gemmi code that builds the backbone of each chain (N, CA, C; Angstrom):
import gemmi

chains = {
    "A": [
        ("UNK", (85.548, 79.084, 102.571), (86.342, 80.288, 102.257), (85.526, 81.243, 101.405)),
        ("UNK", (85.651, 82.490, 101.717), (84.929, 83.518, 100.985), (85.528, 83.663, 99.581)),
        ("UNK", (84.740, 83.316, 98.564), (85.302, 83.250, 97.218), (85.589, 84.637, 96.658)),
        ("UNK", (84.839, 85.633, 97.094), (85.077, 86.997, 96.598), (86.470, 87.464, 97.014)),
        ("UNK", (86.802, 87.180, 98.261), (88.111, 87.588, 98.749), (89.210, 86.965, 97.914)),
        ("UNK", (89.021, 85.699, 97.598), (90.050, 85.021, 96.817), (90.210, 85.715, 95.470)),
        ("UNK", (89.095, 86.081, 94.854), (89.161, 86.727, 93.556), (89.842, 88.077, 93.648)),
        ("UNK", (89.527, 88.800, 94.715), (90.128, 90.117, 94.884), (91.631, 89.959, 95.023)),
        ("UNK", (92.052, 88.924, 95.756), (93.477, 88.711, 95.961), (94.151, 88.321, 94.659)),
        ("UNK", (93.469, 87.524, 93.862), (94.006, 87.166, 92.550), (94.173, 88.430, 91.725)),
        ("UNK", (93.227, 89.351, 91.894), (93.304, 90.627, 91.182), (94.578, 91.364, 91.547)),
        ("UNK", (95.012, 91.209, 92.810), (96.221, 91.896, 93.254), (97.431, 91.379, 92.502)),
        ("UNK", (97.427, 90.096, 92.173), (98.544, 89.529, 91.438), (98.603, 90.130, 90.041)),
        ("UNK", (97.445, 90.375, 89.450), (97.417, 91.011, 88.142), (97.361, 92.509, 88.312)),
        ("UNK", (98.392, 93.074, 88.960), (98.372, 94.494, 89.310), (98.235, 95.367, 88.068)),
        ("UNK", (98.766, 94.903, 86.935), (98.680, 95.669, 85.698), (97.238, 95.918, 85.307)),
        ("UNK", (96.438, 94.887, 85.434), (95.023, 94.995, 85.093), (94.355, 96.040, 85.963)),
        ("UNK", (94.709, 96.009, 87.258), (94.114, 96.959, 88.192), (94.501, 98.374, 87.799)),
        ("UNK", (95.797, 98.559, 87.432), (96.273, 99.896, 87.059), (95.493, 100.411, 85.852)),
        ("UNK", (95.233, 99.522, 84.898), (94.465, 99.916, 83.721), (93.059, 100.331, 84.131)),
        ("UNK", (92.472, 99.541, 85.019), (91.121, 99.843, 85.482), (91.083, 101.195, 86.177)),
        ("UNK", (92.141, 101.491, 86.947), (92.191, 102.771, 87.644), (92.321, 103.906, 86.636)),
        ("UNK", (93.214, 103.693, 85.635), (93.448, 104.727, 84.634), (92.163, 105.015, 83.861)),
        ("UNK", (91.395, 103.981, 83.600), (90.174, 104.143, 82.830), (89.048, 104.714, 83.686)),
        ("UNK", (89.327, 104.897, 84.981), (88.322, 105.477, 85.859), (87.264, 104.472, 86.274)),
        ("UNK", (87.517, 103.195, 86.004), (86.544, 102.166, 86.379), (86.555, 101.970, 87.892)),
        ("UNK", (87.756, 102.044, 88.440), (87.895, 101.884, 89.880), (88.407, 103.200, 90.426)),
        ("UNK", (87.765, 103.677, 91.469), (88.304, 104.882, 92.102), (89.387, 104.449, 93.078)),
        ("UNK", (90.571, 105.074, 92.993), (91.641, 104.680, 93.903), (91.154, 104.758, 95.343)),
        ("UNK", (91.547, 103.790, 96.135), (91.190, 103.824, 97.539), (89.883, 103.126, 97.824)),
        ("UNK", (89.069, 102.937, 96.795), (87.786, 102.293, 97.048), (87.924, 100.784, 97.094)),
        ("UNK", (88.533, 100.226, 96.057), (88.613, 98.772, 95.973), (89.823, 98.277, 96.733)),
        ("UNK", (89.625, 97.253, 97.503), (90.722, 96.562, 98.152), (91.631, 96.055, 97.045)),
        ("UNK", (92.908, 96.182, 97.215), (93.878, 95.674, 96.252), (94.152, 96.613, 95.082)),
        ("UNK", (93.474, 97.735, 95.003), (93.801, 98.679, 93.944), (94.852, 99.641, 94.490)),
        ("UNK", (96.012, 99.643, 93.884), (97.089, 100.510, 94.355), (96.783, 101.945, 93.953)),
        ("UNK", (96.633, 102.855, 94.917), (96.232, 104.233, 94.583), (97.403, 105.049, 94.041)),
        ("UNK", (97.787, 104.753, 92.812), (98.986, 105.364, 92.237), (98.937, 106.891, 92.246)),
        ("UNK", (97.786, 107.462, 91.890), (97.705, 108.922, 91.818), (97.925, 109.544, 93.190)),
        ("UNK", (97.481, 108.845, 94.248), (97.684, 109.371, 95.599), (99.163, 109.307, 95.976)),
        ("UNK", (99.844, 108.234, 95.536), (101.276, 108.111, 95.852), (102.104, 109.111, 95.068)),
        ("UNK", (101.618, 109.523, 93.902), (102.393, 110.461, 93.082), (102.048, 111.908, 93.384)),
        ("UNK", (101.032, 112.136, 94.206), (100.629, 113.503, 94.531), (101.755, 114.222, 95.264)),
        ("UNK", (101.928, 115.506, 94.931), (103.051, 116.278, 95.472), (102.692, 117.093, 96.707)),
        ("UNK", (101.438, 117.136, 97.072), (101.090, 117.886, 98.269), (100.136, 117.060, 99.112)),
        ("UNK", (100.096, 117.398, 100.393), (99.255, 116.664, 101.326), (97.789, 116.705, 100.893)),
        ("UNK", (97.368, 117.912, 100.456), (95.963, 118.066, 100.063), (95.634, 117.190, 98.858)),
        ("UNK", (96.545, 117.170, 97.860), (96.304, 116.359, 96.676), (96.306, 114.875, 97.009)),
        ("UNK", (97.259, 114.466, 97.863), (97.354, 113.052, 98.223), (96.058, 112.596, 98.878)),
        ("UNK", (95.541, 113.439, 99.786), (94.317, 113.068, 100.489), (93.130, 113.069, 99.528)),
        ("UNK", (93.135, 114.034, 98.609), (92.049, 114.105, 97.634), (92.048, 112.845, 96.759)),
        ("UNK", (93.251, 112.454, 96.315), (93.342, 111.278, 95.453), (93.060, 109.977, 96.188)),
        ("UNK", (93.178, 110.007, 97.521), (92.822, 108.830, 98.304), (91.315, 108.779, 98.534)),
        ("UNK", (90.644, 109.865, 98.200), (89.205, 109.923, 98.417), (88.843, 110.318, 99.830)),
        ("UNK", (89.778, 110.995, 100.522), (89.518, 111.427, 101.886), (89.106, 112.897, 101.866)),
        ("UNK", (87.936, 113.193, 102.366), (87.448, 114.559, 102.299), (87.890, 115.360, 103.524)),
        ("UNK", (87.229, 115.180, 104.639), (87.578, 115.969, 105.821), (87.683, 115.051, 107.026)),
        ("UNK", (88.885, 114.544, 107.286), (89.050, 113.636, 108.417), (88.816, 114.343, 109.756)),
        ("UNK", (88.329, 113.604, 110.711), (88.034, 114.124, 112.043), (89.234, 113.843, 112.941)),
        ("UNK", (89.660, 114.849, 113.721), (90.747, 114.630, 114.681), (90.324, 113.596, 115.708)),
        ("UNK", (91.229, 112.690, 116.047), (90.891, 111.666, 117.021), (92.036, 111.468, 117.999)),
        ("UNK", (91.658, 111.334, 119.285), (92.675, 111.076, 120.310), (92.902, 109.576, 120.480)),
        ("UNK", (92.101, 108.772, 119.772), (92.231, 107.319, 119.905), (93.303, 106.737, 118.988)),
        ("UNK", (93.938, 107.604, 118.216), (95.021, 107.136, 117.354), (96.338, 107.511, 118.025)),
        ("UNK", (97.176, 106.521, 118.230), (98.457, 106.774, 118.871), (99.565, 106.590, 117.840)),
        ("UNK", (100.339, 107.649, 117.630), (101.485, 107.553, 116.727), (102.740, 107.505, 117.573)),
        ("UNK", (103.468, 106.436, 117.431), (104.723, 106.314, 118.167), (105.856, 106.556, 117.184)),
        ("UNK", (106.537, 107.678, 117.358), (107.662, 108.013, 116.486), (108.619, 108.857, 117.320)),
        ("UNK", (109.893, 108.892, 116.958), (110.834, 109.692, 117.754), (110.515, 111.183, 117.644)),
        ("UNK", (110.784, 111.968, 118.729), (110.611, 113.418, 118.666), (111.655, 114.005, 117.721)),
        ("UNK", (112.867, 113.459, 117.824), (113.946, 113.917, 116.955), (114.540, 112.698, 116.250)),
        ("UNK", (114.528, 112.726, 114.926), (115.123, 111.634, 114.164), (116.442, 112.140, 113.604)),
        ("UNK", (117.533, 111.506, 113.988), (118.834, 111.971, 113.501), (118.983, 111.669, 112.022)),
        ("UNK", (118.464, 110.528, 111.603), (118.614, 110.113, 110.217), (117.228, 110.019, 109.574)),
        ("UNK", (116.965, 110.948, 108.659), (115.647, 110.981, 108.029), (115.384, 109.805, 107.106)),
        ("UNK", (116.438, 109.031, 106.807), (116.249, 107.901, 105.898), (115.534, 106.750, 106.586)),
        ("UNK", (115.659, 106.696, 107.909), (115.031, 105.604, 108.657), (114.361, 106.171, 109.907)),
        ("UNK", (113.072, 106.424, 109.813), (112.323, 106.925, 110.961), (111.284, 105.862, 111.343)),
        ("UNK", (111.475, 105.222, 112.500), (110.491, 104.211, 112.893), (109.166, 104.854, 113.282)),
        ("UNK", (108.086, 104.367, 112.740), (106.764, 104.905, 113.035), (105.830, 103.738, 113.353)),
        ("UNK", (105.085, 103.899, 114.453), (104.145, 102.871, 114.857), (102.796, 103.543, 115.061)),
        ("UNK", (101.753, 103.026, 114.451), (100.418, 103.616, 114.596), (99.495, 102.583, 115.208)),
        ("UNK", (98.845, 102.965, 116.307), (97.857, 102.096, 116.934), (96.531, 102.830, 116.926)),
        ("UNK", (95.512, 102.189, 116.395), (94.195, 102.811, 116.373), (93.313, 102.139, 117.420)),
        ("UNK", (92.775, 102.967, 118.307), (91.870, 102.452, 119.322), (90.419, 102.555, 118.863)),
        ("UNK", (90.212, 102.950, 117.610), (88.862, 103.135, 117.091), (88.303, 101.780, 116.664)),
        ("UNK", (87.112, 101.461, 117.161), (86.503, 100.172, 116.833), (86.202, 100.101, 115.345)),
        ("UNK", (86.434, 98.955, 114.756), (86.113, 98.762, 113.339), (87.098, 99.402, 112.395)),
        ("UNK", (88.342, 99.583, 112.854), (89.368, 100.156, 111.981), (89.650, 99.217, 110.814)),
        ("UNK", (89.548, 99.741, 109.592), (89.802, 98.894, 108.427), (91.049, 99.319, 107.673)),
        ("UNK", (91.485, 100.557, 107.865), (92.658, 100.999, 107.113), (93.425, 102.074, 107.870)),
        ("UNK", (94.741, 102.076, 107.677), (95.609, 103.116, 108.237), (96.514, 103.593, 107.108)),
        ("UNK", (96.671, 104.902, 106.974), (97.628, 105.439, 106.012), (98.582, 106.357, 106.754)),
        ("UNK", (99.836, 106.361, 106.354), (100.836, 107.218, 106.989), (101.316, 108.241, 105.968)),
        ("UNK", (101.295, 109.514, 106.361), (101.732, 110.583, 105.472), (102.760, 111.453, 106.178)),
        ("UNK", (103.830, 111.776, 105.485), (104.825, 112.712, 105.992), (104.621, 114.011, 105.222)),
        ("UNK", (104.196, 115.053, 105.966), (103.664, 116.251, 105.333), (104.610, 116.919, 104.337)),
        ("UNK", (105.897, 117.003, 104.661), (106.799, 117.777, 103.798), (107.606, 116.923, 102.828)),
        ("UNK", (107.323, 115.648, 102.738), (108.010, 114.837, 101.729), (107.552, 115.271, 100.337)),
        ("UNK", (108.399, 115.022, 99.339), (108.022, 115.356, 97.962), (106.712, 114.699, 97.579)),
        ("UNK", (106.570, 113.442, 97.977), (105.296, 112.753, 97.798), (104.837, 112.350, 99.200)),
        ("UNK", (103.893, 113.100, 99.766), (103.582, 112.932, 101.199), (103.047, 111.557, 101.597)),
        ("UNK", (102.301, 110.897, 100.723), (101.764, 109.596, 101.117), (102.895, 108.572, 101.146)),
        ("UNK", (103.120, 107.981, 102.315), (104.224, 107.040, 102.459), (103.733, 105.605, 102.262)),
        ("UNK", (102.709, 105.234, 103.012), (102.213, 103.869, 102.888), (100.783, 103.801, 103.407)),
        ("UNK", (100.063, 102.814, 102.954), (98.704, 102.622, 103.447), (98.471, 101.132, 103.667)),
        ("UNK", (97.631, 100.825, 104.635), (97.396, 99.441, 105.011), (95.907, 99.214, 105.143)),
        ("UNK", (95.408, 98.119, 104.588), (94.019, 97.778, 104.887), (93.991, 96.412, 105.561)),
        ("UNK", (93.127, 96.314, 106.559), (93.091, 95.131, 107.408), (91.887, 94.266, 107.077)),
        ("UNK", (92.119, 92.971, 107.116), (91.056, 91.995, 106.872), (91.140, 90.930, 107.960)),
        ("UNK", (90.129, 90.120, 108.023), (90.161, 89.014, 108.975), (90.378, 89.513, 110.385)),
        ("UNK", (91.317, 88.909, 111.086), (91.538, 89.277, 112.491), (92.616, 90.316, 112.684)),
        ("UNK", (93.059, 90.964, 111.602), (94.152, 91.921, 111.735), (93.714, 93.112, 112.590)),
        ("UNK", (94.572, 93.511, 113.508), (94.275, 94.604, 114.434), (94.628, 95.949, 113.810)),
        ("UNK", (94.073, 97.002, 114.370), (94.386, 98.348, 113.887), (95.731, 98.805, 114.403)),
        ("UNK", (96.745, 98.132, 113.946), (98.109, 98.420, 114.401), (99.065, 98.194, 113.251)),
        ("UNK", (100.012, 99.076, 113.094), (101.033, 98.842, 112.091), (102.323, 99.509, 112.534)),
        ("UNK", (103.419, 98.886, 112.176), (104.718, 99.404, 112.560), (105.614, 99.321, 111.335)),
        ("UNK", (106.288, 100.435, 111.013), (107.155, 100.416, 109.842), (108.246, 101.475, 109.991)),
        ("UNK", (109.039, 101.647, 108.958), (110.094, 102.660, 108.981), (109.951, 103.500, 107.719)),
        ("UNK", (109.959, 104.820, 107.896), (109.740, 105.685, 106.736), (110.902, 106.652, 106.535)),
        ("UNK", (110.934, 107.261, 105.334), (111.916, 108.303, 105.040), (111.249, 109.658, 105.226)),
        ("UNK", (112.018, 110.621, 105.743), (111.473, 111.968, 105.874), (112.485, 112.959, 105.335)),
        ("UNK", (112.032, 113.850, 104.462), (112.916, 114.817, 103.835), (113.261, 115.976, 104.755)),
        ("UNK", (112.347, 116.345, 105.627), (112.556, 117.489, 106.503), (111.666, 117.347, 107.730)),
        ("UNK", (111.962, 118.184, 108.744), (111.133, 118.219, 109.933), (109.691, 118.504, 109.533)),
        ("UNK", (108.776, 117.661, 109.941), (107.380, 117.937, 109.618), (106.472, 117.062, 110.464)),
        ("UNK", (105.189, 117.247, 110.232), (104.212, 116.425, 110.920), (104.105, 115.079, 110.211)),
        ("UNK", (104.001, 114.028, 111.007), (103.651, 112.725, 110.458), (102.183, 112.538, 110.776)),
        ("UNK", (101.383, 112.291, 109.739), (99.957, 112.134, 109.948), (99.550, 110.687, 109.756)),
        ("UNK", (98.635, 110.251, 110.591), (98.058, 108.923, 110.415), (96.577, 109.099, 110.136)),
        ("UNK", (96.144, 108.547, 109.011), (94.717, 108.574, 108.666), (94.156, 107.200, 108.962)),
        ("UNK", (93.087, 107.157, 109.724), (92.468, 105.882, 110.068), (91.062, 105.846, 109.500)),
        ("UNK", (90.741, 104.777, 108.775), (89.396, 104.601, 108.249), (88.677, 103.564, 109.101)),
        ("UNK", (87.511, 103.931, 109.593), (86.673, 102.994, 110.347), (85.250, 103.204, 109.854)),
        ("UNK", (84.652, 102.154, 109.344), (83.337, 102.302, 108.733), (83.477, 103.208, 107.526)),
        ("UNK", (82.623, 104.241, 107.421), (82.763, 105.160, 106.295), (83.327, 106.498, 106.745)),
        ("UNK", (83.947, 106.499, 107.935), (84.527, 107.743, 108.443), (86.040, 107.671, 108.449)),
        ("UNK", (86.670, 108.838, 108.362), (88.117, 108.898, 108.416), (88.538, 109.788, 109.573)),
        ("UNK", (89.511, 109.302, 110.323), (90.019, 110.035, 111.470), (91.488, 110.341, 111.226)),
        ("UNK", (91.982, 111.362, 111.907), (93.371, 111.745, 111.690), (94.040, 112.100, 113.019)),
        ("UNK", (95.348, 111.847, 113.079), (96.162, 112.289, 114.195), (97.512, 112.685, 113.618)),
        ("UNK", (98.256, 113.518, 114.342), (99.537, 113.964, 113.822), (100.568, 114.034, 114.935)),
        ("UNK", (101.810, 113.861, 114.567), (102.903, 114.003, 115.527), (104.075, 114.627, 114.794)),
        ("UNK", (104.709, 115.616, 115.425), (105.840, 116.244, 114.756), (107.121, 115.451, 114.998)),
        ("UNK", (107.884, 115.262, 113.937), (109.187, 114.614, 114.049), (110.220, 115.585, 113.497)),
        ("UNK", (111.212, 115.903, 114.339), (112.290, 116.791, 113.890), (113.360, 115.948, 113.225)),
        ("UNK", (113.748, 116.358, 112.033), (114.732, 115.587, 111.282), (116.018, 116.379, 111.187)),
        ("UNK", (117.130, 115.773, 111.627), (118.416, 116.454, 111.590), (119.022, 116.377, 110.197)),
        ("UNK", (119.038, 115.164, 109.610), (119.552, 114.988, 108.255), (118.448, 114.363, 107.416)),
        ("UNK", (118.019, 115.063, 106.375), (116.933, 114.569, 105.544), (117.319, 113.292, 104.821)),
        ("UNK", (116.347, 112.479, 104.552), (116.625, 111.181, 103.953), (116.019, 111.007, 102.580)),
        ("UNK", (115.689, 112.102, 101.911), (115.045, 111.924, 100.610), (115.909, 112.411, 99.460)),
        ("UNK", (116.815, 113.347, 99.724), (117.656, 113.858, 98.643), (118.937, 113.057, 98.539)),
        ("UNK", (119.984, 113.629, 98.016), (121.243, 112.883, 97.959), (122.217, 113.544, 97.015)),
    ],
    "B": [
        ("UNK", (117.337, 88.453, 90.619), (116.309, 87.909, 91.514), (116.402, 88.584, 92.865)),
        ("UNK", (115.267, 88.785, 93.413), (115.212, 89.506, 94.688), (115.779, 88.655, 95.821)),
        ("UNK", (116.297, 89.354, 96.802), (116.835, 88.679, 97.984), (115.686, 88.116, 98.805)),
        ("UNK", (115.941, 87.120, 99.627), (114.862, 86.558, 100.444), (114.369, 87.556, 101.482)),
        ("UNK", (113.160, 87.361, 101.955), (112.691, 88.202, 103.052), (112.531, 87.344, 104.290)),
        ("UNK", (112.496, 88.023, 105.432), (112.401, 87.281, 106.685), (111.092, 87.597, 107.382)),
        ("UNK", (110.469, 86.573, 107.913), (109.210, 86.739, 108.639), (109.372, 86.103, 110.006)),
        ("UNK", (108.946, 86.813, 111.031), (108.901, 86.213, 112.359), (107.499, 86.414, 112.908)),
        ("UNK", (106.866, 85.337, 113.312), (105.503, 85.418, 113.839), (105.464, 84.734, 115.193)),
        ("UNK", (105.101, 85.503, 116.227), (105.048, 84.924, 117.579), (103.697, 85.235, 118.203)),
        ("UNK", (103.221, 84.333, 119.038), (101.948, 84.548, 119.723), (102.176, 85.387, 120.970)),
        ("UNK", (101.314, 86.394, 121.168), (101.317, 87.169, 122.405), (99.884, 87.159, 122.894)),
        ("UNK", (99.574, 86.245, 123.813), (98.188, 86.037, 124.199), (97.455, 85.402, 123.029)),
        ("UNK", (96.313, 86.006, 122.631), (95.588, 85.450, 121.483), (95.864, 86.242, 120.207)),
        ("UNK", (96.903, 87.062, 120.272), (97.237, 87.894, 119.112), (98.597, 87.468, 118.556)),
        ("UNK", (98.660, 87.258, 117.258), (99.935, 86.929, 116.624), (100.633, 88.228, 116.249)),
        ("UNK", (101.867, 88.344, 116.690), (102.681, 89.510, 116.392), (103.576, 89.122, 115.214)),
        ("UNK", (103.345, 89.738, 114.058), (104.047, 89.324, 112.845), (104.979, 90.439, 112.392)),
        ("UNK", (106.228, 90.080, 112.163), (107.221, 91.063, 111.739), (107.846, 90.590, 110.440)),
        ("UNK", (107.895, 91.486, 109.478), (108.413, 91.126, 108.159), (109.532, 92.093, 107.794)),
        ("UNK", (110.632, 91.548, 107.322), (111.739, 92.378, 106.858), (111.990, 92.012, 105.398)),
        ("UNK", (111.760, 92.994, 104.525), (111.941, 92.738, 103.094), (113.263, 93.338, 102.645)),
        ("UNK", (113.862, 92.750, 101.641), (115.099, 93.285, 101.090), (114.775, 94.019, 99.806)),
        ("UNK", (114.923, 95.339, 99.846), (114.604, 96.102, 98.640), (115.267, 97.471, 98.715)),
        ("UNK", (115.807, 97.984, 97.578), (116.487, 99.291, 97.640), (115.550, 100.469, 97.888)),
        ("UNK", (114.257, 100.357, 97.510), (113.288, 101.436, 97.715), (113.814, 102.778, 97.201)),
        ("UNK", (114.174, 102.823, 95.925), (114.608, 104.082, 95.307), (113.382, 104.918, 94.961)),
        ("UNK", (113.427, 106.214, 95.337), (112.264, 107.061, 95.110), (112.176, 107.553, 93.671)),
        ("UNK", (113.320, 107.556, 92.973), (113.342, 108.150, 91.644), (113.645, 109.629, 91.690)),
        ("UNK", (113.926, 110.141, 92.908), (114.221, 111.575, 93.054), (115.661, 111.815, 93.494)),
        ("UNK", (116.375, 110.723, 93.765), (117.730, 110.831, 94.273), (118.702, 110.833, 93.099)),
        ("UNK", (119.756, 111.649, 93.217), (120.750, 111.693, 92.145), (121.949, 110.826, 92.523)),
        ("UNK", (122.499, 110.158, 91.540), (123.714, 109.390, 91.751), (124.855, 110.378, 91.991)),
        ("UNK", (125.621, 110.176, 93.072), (126.658, 111.130, 93.449), (127.753, 111.232, 92.390)),
        ("UNK", (128.024, 110.154, 91.671), (129.120, 110.155, 90.695), (128.684, 110.721, 89.348)),
        ("UNK", (127.566, 110.264, 88.838), (127.166, 110.635, 87.483), (126.237, 111.839, 87.434)),
        ("UNK", (125.608, 112.172, 88.564), (124.666, 113.285, 88.572), (123.337, 112.940, 87.926)),
        ("UNK", (123.191, 111.687, 87.533), (121.933, 111.244, 86.926), (120.954, 110.819, 88.018)),
        ("UNK", (119.671, 110.967, 87.717), (118.667, 110.485, 88.664), (118.695, 108.958, 88.701)),
        ("UNK", (118.629, 108.427, 89.901), (118.535, 106.976, 90.047), (117.079, 106.597, 89.775)),
        ("UNK", (116.832, 105.667, 88.850), (115.442, 105.349, 88.509), (114.651, 104.829, 89.706)),
        ("UNK", (113.369, 105.150, 89.729), (112.508, 104.706, 90.826), (112.447, 103.182, 90.839)),
        ("UNK", (112.551, 102.623, 92.016), (112.474, 101.171, 92.188), (112.012, 100.909, 93.609)),
        ("UNK", (110.722, 100.735, 93.785), (110.214, 100.521, 95.135), (109.043, 99.553, 95.130)),
        ("UNK", (108.826, 98.952, 96.281), (107.714, 98.017, 96.448), (106.411, 98.821, 96.428)),
        ("UNK", (105.427, 98.356, 95.669), (104.155, 99.077, 95.627), (103.073, 98.390, 96.453)),
        ("UNK", (103.062, 97.071, 96.435), (102.010, 96.376, 97.189), (102.576, 95.193, 97.955)),
        ("UNK", (102.097, 95.043, 99.174), (102.445, 93.889, 100.002), (101.132, 93.267, 100.446)),
        ("UNK", (101.010, 91.958, 100.308), (99.819, 91.295, 100.830), (100.258, 90.216, 101.803)),
        ("UNK", (99.508, 90.072, 102.871), (99.801, 89.035, 103.852), (98.553, 88.194, 104.051)),
        ("UNK", (98.751, 86.887, 104.156), (97.625, 85.987, 104.408), (97.937, 85.106, 105.611)),
        ("UNK", (96.880, 84.719, 106.307), (97.004, 83.788, 107.425), (96.197, 82.555, 107.041)),
        ("UNK", (96.865, 81.430, 106.910), (96.228, 80.190, 106.432), (95.448, 80.428, 105.131)),
        ("UNK", (95.979, 81.267, 104.265), (95.357, 81.486, 102.967), (94.328, 82.605, 102.928)),
        ("UNK", (93.888, 83.095, 104.091), (92.892, 84.170, 104.122), (93.609, 85.509, 104.258)),
        ("UNK", (93.268, 86.501, 103.421), (93.974, 87.775, 103.488), (93.768, 88.488, 104.827)),
        ("UNK", (94.839, 89.011, 105.400), (94.721, 89.776, 106.643), (95.218, 91.205, 106.474)),
        ("UNK", (96.169, 91.407, 105.567), (96.711, 92.752, 105.409), (97.053, 93.009, 103.955)),
        ("UNK", (96.684, 94.204, 103.514), (97.052, 94.658, 102.178), (97.731, 95.999, 102.378)),
        ("UNK", (98.975, 96.120, 101.962), (99.691, 97.373, 102.159), (100.100, 97.957, 100.825)),
        ("UNK", (99.961, 99.267, 100.704), (100.480, 99.981, 99.555), (101.668, 100.787, 100.032)),
        ("UNK", (102.689, 100.910, 99.206), (103.854, 101.683, 99.615), (104.264, 102.610, 98.493)),
        ("UNK", (104.911, 103.701, 98.871), (105.499, 104.596, 97.885), (106.997, 104.614, 98.120)),
        ("UNK", (107.684, 105.548, 97.485), (109.125, 105.653, 97.666), (109.499, 106.164, 99.049)),
        ("UNK", (108.522, 106.540, 99.846), (108.792, 107.112, 101.163), (109.028, 106.089, 102.251)),
        ("UNK", (108.972, 104.827, 101.905), (109.264, 103.799, 102.902), (110.769, 103.523, 102.854)),
        ("UNK", (111.374, 103.342, 104.019), (112.824, 103.178, 104.095), (113.308, 101.952, 103.330)),
        ("UNK", (114.571, 102.006, 102.946), (115.233, 100.877, 102.285), (115.109, 99.624, 103.159)),
        ("UNK", (114.989, 98.488, 102.545), (114.753, 97.222, 103.244), (113.581, 97.358, 104.216)),
        ("UNK", (112.381, 97.510, 103.669), (111.209, 97.850, 104.479), (110.938, 96.850, 105.602)),
        ("UNK", (110.565, 97.426, 106.748), (110.146, 96.634, 107.889), (108.651, 96.846, 108.059)),
        ("UNK", (107.955, 95.779, 108.344), (106.512, 95.867, 108.501), (106.109, 94.996, 109.676)),
        ("UNK", (105.425, 95.598, 110.631), (104.938, 94.834, 111.777), (103.437, 94.987, 111.862)),
        ("UNK", (102.727, 93.884, 112.108), (101.281, 93.967, 112.292), (100.827, 92.845, 113.212)),
        ("UNK", (99.576, 92.936, 113.657), (99.061, 91.986, 114.642), (97.755, 91.381, 114.153)),
        ("UNK", (97.619, 90.073, 114.346), (96.400, 89.400, 113.924), (95.791, 88.667, 115.111)),
        ("UNK", (94.529, 89.012, 115.403), (93.838, 88.380, 116.520), (93.237, 87.050, 116.056)),
        ("UNK", (93.181, 86.106, 116.958), (92.514, 84.840, 116.657), (93.415, 83.836, 115.958)),
        ("UNK", (94.683, 84.197, 115.792), (95.606, 83.239, 115.189), (96.059, 82.263, 116.268)),
        ("UNK", (96.607, 81.140, 115.863), (97.148, 80.215, 116.859), (98.471, 79.639, 116.362)),
        ("UNK", (99.229, 79.090, 117.297), (100.525, 78.526, 116.948), (100.331, 77.458, 115.877)),
        ("UNK", (101.198, 77.468, 114.890), (101.113, 76.488, 113.809), (100.453, 77.046, 112.562)),
        ("UNK", (99.799, 78.207, 112.690), (99.186, 78.834, 111.513), (100.275, 79.279, 110.536)),
        ("UNK", (99.914, 79.282, 109.276), (100.875, 79.679, 108.236), (100.662, 81.143, 107.839)),
        ("UNK", (101.737, 81.904, 107.893), (101.692, 83.292, 107.446), (102.439, 83.370, 106.117)),
        ("UNK", (101.805, 83.935, 105.102), (102.483, 84.100, 103.826), (102.479, 85.575, 103.454)),
        ("UNK", (103.605, 86.067, 102.963), (103.714, 87.473, 102.573), (104.238, 87.543, 101.137)),
        ("UNK", (103.584, 88.365, 100.330), (103.976, 88.583, 98.937), (104.204, 90.069, 98.710)),
        ("UNK", (105.194, 90.419, 97.936), (105.263, 91.813, 97.488), (105.504, 91.905, 95.985)),
        ("UNK", (105.098, 93.054, 95.433), (105.313, 93.365, 94.020), (105.913, 94.760, 93.973)),
        ("UNK", (106.919, 94.991, 93.126), (107.454, 96.351, 93.029), (107.062, 97.008, 91.709)),
        ("UNK", (107.492, 98.269, 91.541), (107.035, 99.041, 90.378), (107.642, 98.542, 89.074)),
        ("UNK", (108.642, 97.674, 89.141), (109.188, 97.115, 87.909), (108.547, 95.768, 87.588)),
        ("UNK", (107.649, 95.308, 88.455), (106.985, 94.034, 88.221), (107.684, 92.869, 88.914)),
        ("UNK", (108.813, 93.164, 89.552), (109.522, 92.124, 90.304), (108.671, 91.725, 91.508)),
        ("UNK", (108.766, 90.475, 91.923), (107.964, 90.059, 93.066), (108.698, 89.031, 93.896)),
        ("UNK", (108.221, 88.848, 95.114), (108.834, 87.891, 96.017), (107.791, 87.401, 96.995)),
        ("UNK", (107.993, 86.209, 97.513), (107.035, 85.651, 98.458), (107.795, 84.856, 99.513)),
        ("UNK", (107.245, 84.815, 100.713), (107.852, 84.003, 101.767), (106.752, 83.532, 102.696)),
        ("UNK", (107.057, 82.479, 103.429), (106.073, 81.885, 104.323), (106.736, 81.569, 105.646)),
        ("UNK", (105.955, 81.649, 106.713), (106.485, 81.282, 108.027), (105.352, 80.674, 108.845)),
        ("UNK", (105.746, 80.019, 109.929), (104.759, 79.410, 110.797), (104.699, 80.188, 112.102)),
        ("UNK", (103.500, 80.455, 112.591), (103.341, 81.172, 113.853), (103.865, 80.268, 114.971)),
        ("UNK", (104.744, 80.823, 115.797), (105.345, 80.006, 116.860), (105.164, 80.602, 118.220)),
    ],
}
model = gemmi.Model(1)
for chain_id, residues in chains.items():
    chain = gemmi.Chain(chain_id)
    for i, (resn, *xyz) in enumerate(residues, 1):
        res = gemmi.Residue()
        res.name, res.seqid = resn, gemmi.SeqId(i, " ")
        for name, pos in zip(("N", "CA", "C"), xyz):
            atom = gemmi.Atom()
            atom.name, atom.element = name, gemmi.Element(name[0])
            atom.pos, atom.b_iso = gemmi.Position(*pos), 0.0
            res.add_atom(atom)
        chain.add_residue(res)
    model.add_chain(chain)
structure = gemmi.Structure()
structure.add_model(model)
structure.setup_entities()
């Protein structure tokens, strides 16, 4: 067993320690596996969220397939499925452009995990859902518009 | 204490299709209580880790934008029937939960 991986995973259990390391600037969010990119999740705009994730200029890719409804009646539960056909995909992030905090979730893959993820997200208003895919040291992006009839973020 | 979570892992060819359903309110911290007009405090899962036979396969970060009772589906190549899938989550209050299932 790869001992480094085990240590990194143990680090995930001590999430507080990681948060301190991030705050102190020791770890750049998005760089270390298991470091929760808090600043990216708290960012209020798409540009800030991407900046805090360390994503500079993603390349448009047709190899990313976003499966989401064209019209979501209930913005509180929007099923989203992202499949990356890009070889060597290591991470997928899902962003809803007009949400108060656009970054919804991010996934990094290890071992035999495929570049595929399926989840359900909240959307405040009709907007683009973006999927950022990291493969090697490059980032790719795809987008799909989802129309929301009733927003799921306010109340 | 957190409610249990459910994991279903099935083989599809040489790929394990793993589905996880977690029980969590996923409060964003931006919603107001209809009765009191006060903001409902943020309470959401921040990190989910999944392992296959002890080796990490997926690390997920989440914000308040994930729906209540989060659903997570992912696929792992090279798994086989009988392998153990374990999923752990931690939320922003430090609460945590773990569950295990066998690939079938």
